[in-house]
N, C-alpha and C positions, 0 to 999 in steps of 0.2 A: 853410394847407392847400394852396392853389393852388401856392405855391412848391415845396412838397414834392413835389407831383404832377409839376410841370415838371422838377424835378431827377431824379426816378425815371424819367420818360419819356426824358430825354436819356441817362441811363446805360443804360437798357434798349435804346434805339434803336441806340446805338453798339455795344453788345455783340451784338445780333442781327445787325447788318450784318457784324460781324467773323466771327461764326459761319457766316453764309451764305457769306462769302468762302472760309472753310476748306472747306466742303462743295463749293463750285464747283471748288476746286483738286483735291479728291479725285475729282470727276467727270472733270476733264481728265486726271488721271493714269490713271484707269480706261481711257481710250481708248488709251493707249500701253502698257498692262500686258497682255502676251500670253502669258507663260510664267512658270514658277516662279522663274527667276532674276530676271526683272523684278519679280515681286511681293515677293521676299525681299531682293534686293540691287540693284534698279534696273538690272539688266543691266550693272553696273559702269560707269556712265557719268556719275557726279557730277563737276562741275567743282570747282575749288579753293574758291570762295566758298561754294557750297552745302554742300560737305562740311564746311568749317570751322564755319559758323554752325549747321548742323543738328547737328553733333557737340556744340557748346557748348550749344545750346538744349535738346537732348534730355538732356544730362548734368545741367544745372543744376536743372531742375524747379521746383516750387512752393517748395521750401525756400530758393531764392535770394531770392525776394521776400517770403516769409513767415517761414520758419524762421531764416535767418541774421540779417535785421534784428531779429527777435524776440529772438534770443540776445544780440545786442549791446545792445538796449534793456534787457534784463533784467540783464546782467552787466557790460557796458562793453567797453572796447577790448581786454581780455584775450582776447576771442574772435577777434581778428585772426589768430591763429596757424592757424586753419582755412584762411583765405584764402591765407596764405603757403604752407602745405603743398600745397593744391590747385593753386596756380599752378606751383609747382616740378614737381609730379607730371604736370600736363598738358603742360608744356613737354617734359619728358623722354620722355613717351609719344609726342608728335609727332616729336621729334628722333630717337629711337633705335628705336622700335617700328613706327611707321606704314608706312614704306617697306618694311621687311623683311617685315612681315605681309602687305602688299598683294601682294608678289611671291611669297611662299611659299604663300599661299592659292590663287593662280593656278597655281603649279607643282604643288601637291598636288591634282591632278585637279580643278582649278577648284572648290574647296570654297566653298560659298556660305553656310555657317553655321559658327559656332565649334565645335560638336560634330563636324561633318563634317571640319573642318580637323584637329582632334585625331586623329580616326580615320585620315584619309588621310596626315597628316604622319608618323605612327608605325606605319603599316601594320598597324592592329589589326583582325585578321579575326574577333575574338570579339564585336565591337560593344560591349564593356564601356565604352570611353572615350566613345562616342557616347551611350550610355544614361545613364551617371552624370552627364556634363556637362549633358545635357538635363534631367535631374531637378533639378540644382542651379539651372538657369535657371528652371524652373517654380516651385520653392520660394521662391527669393529675390525673383523678380519679382512673386510674389503679394503680398508685403509692400510692395515698392516701388510697385507700381501702386495698392495700397490707400492708401499715403501721399499719392499724387497726387490720388486721389479725395476723401480727407478734405480736402485743400487746396481742391479745387473746391467741395465742399459748404460749407466755411467762407467762401469768397469770396462765393458767391451768398447765403448766409444773412446775412452781414454787410452786403452791399451793398443787398439788396432786402427784408430782413426775411422771407425765405422760410423755410418749414419746412426743416430740415436734410436730411431724407430726400428731399423733392421737389427741393431744390437738387442733391443728389447724383445723382439720376436724370437731371436735365437735362444736367448736365456730362458724365456717362458716355455718354448717348445721342449727343451731337454727336461726341464723339471716336470712338465706335464706327462711326458712319456713314462718315466720310471715310477711316478706316483700313481698313474693310471694302472700300470701293470701290477705292482706288488703291494700297494696299500701300506698298512702300518709297518709291516716287517721290512719292506723296501726302504721306507722312510727312516726307520730306526737303524737299520744296518748301514745305510748311506750316511746317516748323521754320525754314527760311530767313527767311520772313516774320516768324515769331514771335521769332526771334533779334534781328531789327532792332527790333521793338517793345520787347522787353525792354531792349535796349541804350539806347534813347532814354528809356525810363521811369526807368532807373537813373541816368541823368544828370540829368534834369529834377527828379525828386522831391527828392533831397538838396540840389541847388543852390537851388531855390525855397524849401525849408524854411529853409536857412541864411540866405538873403536876408531872409526874413520875420522871422527872429529878430534881424536887425541885423548879420549878418556872422559870419565864422568865430570871431573873437576873442570876440564876445559869446556865441556858442553854447557855446564851451568854458568860458567863465566860468560860465554858467548850469549846465552839467553839473557843473562842479567844485564849485559850491555845493550842488548837490543830492546828489551822490555823488562825493567826491574821488577814490576809487579807480577810478572809471570812466575816468579820463583815462590811466591807466597800463596799458600792455600787459602788464606783469609783475605786476600786482596780484593777490594771492591765487594766484599761479602758481608751481609748482615746475618744475624741469627735467623731471620725470616727466610733469607736466601738459602742458607745451609740446610734448614729443615725442608725447604721445598725440593732441593736436589736429592737429599737423603730419602725423601718420600717415594722415590723410584722403587725402593725396596719393598714397599707395600704391594706393588704390582704382582710380585711372585705368587701371592696366595690366590690370585684369580686368573692366571693364564691357562686356558684350556690345553694348549699344546705341551705345557709342562706338567700339568696335573694328570694328563692321560699317561705319562711315563710312570707316575706313581701307581696308577691303576693297573698298568700292564706288567709290573714286576712279578716274576713267577712265584717267589716266596718272600713274604714279608720279612723273614730273617735276613734277607740279602740287603735290606735297606741301610743298616749302619755302614756297610762297605760302600754301597752306592753313594751315600752321603759324603764319605771321606773323599772318594774319587771326584765327585761332582763339585764339591766346594773347593778342593785343591785346584782343579782345572780352572774354575772361575776366577780365583784369586790371581793365578798366574796370567790368565788371559786378559783380565781387566787392567792389571797394572802394566802388562806388556803393551796394551793399546795406549794407555796414558803416556808411557815413556816414549812410545813411537811419535806421538804428537809433540811431546816436549823436545825430543831430539830433532824433529823436523823443523822446529822453530830456529834452532841453531844452524842446521844444515842449509836451509834455503835463505836464511839471513834476511837482509833488507829487500832482496828481489821479490820475495813473497810468492804466494800462489793465488791464482784467480779463484779457485774453488778449494777451500781448506780441506774438504772431505776427500780430496785426491792425494793427500800427503802420504798415506801408506803406499799407494800404487806407485807414485813417483819415486819414492825412496827405493822401492824394489827395482824399478827400471833403471835407476841411476847407479846403484851400488852392486848389483848381482850379475853374475854370468847369465846370459839369456835363458839357458836351460833351467838353471836354479830359479831364475825369475819366473819362468813359466809355472814351476811347481808352487811358488809362493803366491802368484796371481790366482792359481787354482784354489788356494786357501781362502782368498777373498770370495771367489765364486762359491766355495763350499759354505762359507758363512751365510751367504745370501740364500743358496738353495736349501740349506738345512732348515731354515725357518719357513720359507714359502711352502715346501712340501708338507710340513706339519700343519700349517694353517689351512692349506687346501684340503687335507684329509679330515681335519676337525670340522671344517665347513661342510664337507661332503657328508659326514656322518650326521650333522644336524639336519640336512635335507632328506637323506635317505632313511635314517632310523627315526628321526623325531618329527618329520612331516609326512613323507611318503607312506611309510609303514603305518604310522599312527592314524592318519586321516583318510588315505586313499586305498591302500591295499594291505589291510591288517593280516591277511593270509599269505602275503607274498613270501616266496621261498628265499632261502639264503642266497642262492645263485642269482635270482632276480635282483635282490637288494644290493649285492656286490656290483652288478652291472649298472644299477641306478646310481650307486656311489661313484663309479668310474665316470658316468655321464655328467654328474654334478661337479666332479673335479674339473672336467673339461670346461663346463659352462662358467664356473666361478673363475677359473684361470683366464679365460678369454675376457670376462668382465674386468678383472683386476688389471689385465694388460691394457685395456682401453683407458682405464682411469690413470694409468701410469704414463700416458703419452706426453705428459707435461714434464720435461727434463729439468725444469727449474725447481721442482719440489725438493725441499731439504729432507734427507733421509731421517735425520734425528727428530725433526718436527713431526713427521708422519708417524714414526714409531712411538713417540711420546704420547700422542693423542690416543692411539689404539691401546697402548700399555695402560694408560690411565682408565680408559673405558672398561677394560677387563678387570683391572685391579679393584676399581670401585664397585662394579656391578656384581662380581662373583667372589671377590676376596673375603668380605665379611660373612657372606653366606656360607662359604666353604669352612672357614674357621669355626664359626658358631655351630655349624651342623655336625662337626666332629667332636665338639667339646660340651655343648649344652643340650641336655636331654629335654629341656622345656621348650625348645624351639619348635614352631609349627609351620604349616603351609602358608598361613597369612604373613608371618614374619619373613619367610624366605622370599615370597613374591614382592613384598614391600621393599626389602633390601635390594633386590635386583633392579627394580624399577627406579628407586631413589638414587642408587649409585650411578646407573646409566644416564638418567636425566640430569643429574648434577654435573657430570662431565660434559654433556652436550651443551648445557646452558652456560656453565662457567667459562667455557672456551670462547663464548661470544663477547665477553666483556674484558676490559683491561684497565690497569691502573689500581694502585692501592692493594687491597686484599685480593683482587682478581689477578694480580701478578703471581700469586701462589700457584704452584703446579696443581692442576685440578684433581689429581688423584687423592690428595689429602682431605679436602672438604667432602669429596664424594665418598671416601672410605668412612669418615666420621659420621656423616649423615645416614649412610646406608646401615651402619652398625646400630645407630639409635632407632632407625625405622624397624629393624628386625626385632629389637628388644621390646619396643612399644607395641607393635602389631602382633607379636607372639602372645601377648596377653589379651588379645581381642578374639572373641569367638571360642570355638572348642580347642581345648589343649591337645597335646599329643595323645594318640590312641594307645591302648595297652600293648598292641602289637609293635608300635614304634618304640615304646619304652623298653620292651623286652629285647628287641633287636639291638638297641643302643647299649643296653646294660650288658648284653652278651659280648659285644665287641670290646667294651671297656674291661670286662673280665679277662678276655683274651690278652689285652694289652698288659694287664697286671701280671699275667703268667709268663709272658715272653722271656 
């Protein structure tokens, strides 16, 4: 009994210390957050390292340490295709979109949100683009944030034997506090710290597990005896299935919480360094998660786990000193928090900047808008917490749905908006609506073609809609063409 108390105390103490650190960072950011641009986009002053790690940490969420290891633990190495697709998508996003988007959002009247960028880029005086894209953000981030809160509740419940609802409330409260206080800077600075924690955890846990099992050869032998197909990346996979898993990579082009990191970089010349840091972090993190799930198959053997998504947590609790385990459990919490805070902030900006200021108080001061932003963070956080009260929801499934929604609705619009000068407002609006509706409808069916991950048909149909409808009505204005050409000229001179 005494030993169990000591273990719980060590875990609790390290987690409390970590949570206090996050709140202190939020308080520090609060002191330098003076206007709406600071609160929503950090005044566009992120350095390469902070932008890269905060983009990676906010993107990966709890599914990296819970969902992906759980998927590999349950199905084997055929789940590696998700990681391959994500790595390719992230690299292409940094390589071809980041710099152009940073410059175009600045050129398009210093747009500080994705909906504002769409409106300003395509000179939409009807506000339709802003409203529709803001609604897409609110709908899909509700599911995404709920996924993170389910992961937070699962973490505290599994670690401390807490009641799931109490665990959910504790996790949500801490995230809301520092996001409310410091806005984008607090989110980015805490994500930087959380990204480092996640990186270290995803190296240590699989390495120590494999060493404990007697080395990599012994680990693969044990897995092979337990489930021979788990060693084969092509086991039970068809070309259709591989394409569907790799299609996760398309999602990167439309994730608002990733795109805002590109928009917030202080100097576009920092992007190549940020790309190197971000992609390296991602490759190590993704394959660390995969090897954690794989080694977990050998470690837990035939006894198995009731919930595969707890494999990372249980390996930590079993193999590490309680104080080290506390730090590693904090990395799981970091993964969860780093995404939820970004989602709350983007949702907040959609309400404060894209609805409140646009339709209710056009003359609202920056101070007023910052406080409206803080209020909407609180409101959205409470709503997402209520939606997360079902502990049976699978983290990976919830994330997959929201990821597809953003990838299909915004991905084609973002890509074509930075590469095609002939795109217009009609095309952008048609692309957003087509992508979002395809995901919403596709998810309702199953069997045959409908087993394909909904992001792929959504992305294809949205792209076709943009091209088709951009040829309907008036073409780009002279002002739009001049702005686009100016940015392209800057890109050639860089």
